[in-house]
C-alpha positions in Angstrom: -18.8 -28.0 -23.8 -20.6 -24.7 -23.1 -20.7 -25.6 -19.4 -16.9 -25.8 -19.3 -16.6 -22.4 -21.0 -19.0 -20.8 -18.5 -17.0 -22.2 -15.6 -13.8 -20.9 -17.1 -15.3 -17.5 -17.5 -16.4 -17.4 -13.9 -13.0 -18.5 -12.6 -11.3 -15.8 -14.7 -13.7 -13.1 -13.4 -12.8 -14.0 -9.8 -9.0 -13.9 -10.3 -6.8 -11.0 -9.3 -6.1 -8.6 -12.1 -2.9 -6.7 -12.9 -3.6 -3.0 -13.3 -1.0 -0.9 -15.0 -0.3 2.4 -13.3 0.7 5.2 -15.7 4.0 6.8 -14.7 4.9 4.1 -12.2 7.4 1.3 -12.5 5.2 -1.1 -10.6 1.8 -2.6 -11.4 -1.1 -2.9 -8.9 -3.1 -6.0 -8.2 -6.8 -6.0 -7.5 -7.8 -7.6 -4.2 -8.1 -11.4 -4.2 -11.6 -12.8 -4.0 -12.8 -13.3 -0.4 -10.1 -11.0 1.1 -10.3 -7.7 2.9 -8.2 -5.1 1.1 -7.9 -2.9 4.3 -4.4 -2.9 5.8 -4.0 -4.8 9.1 -1.7 -2.2 10.7 -2.9 1.5 10.9 -0.5 3.9 9.2 2.2 5.5 11.4 1.9 9.2 12.0 4.3 11.6 10.2 6.1 12.6 13.4 7.0 10.3 16.2 5.4 10.9 19.6 7.2 13.2 22.0 9.2 11.2 24.6 10.7 12.8 27.7 11.7 16.4 28.1 12.3 18.7 25.1 15.9 19.6 24.3 17.4 22.9 23.1 17.8 21.8 19.5 14.9 19.3 19.1 13.0 21.6 16.7 16.1 22.1 14.5 16.8 18.3 14.4 13.2 17.6 13.4 13.3 20.2 10.6 16.7 19.1 9.2 16.5 16.9 6.1 19.6 14.9 5.3 21.1 15.4 1.8 20.0 12.9 -0.8 22.9 11.1 -2.2 
């Protein structure tokens, strides 16, 4: 029976773990064994790229923040 317990322990070590994040509503998972935790898509920049000619009120429109309802 000790062989079966050792196999169970190894399997449990390789599983994903749930990590509680203080102050957050969602938990976090550890990466699954044999996977790459790096994202596939690079993050988008904060501001979109400039396209075309600049208008008279472009800066104002980029600074404006809509009200939060």
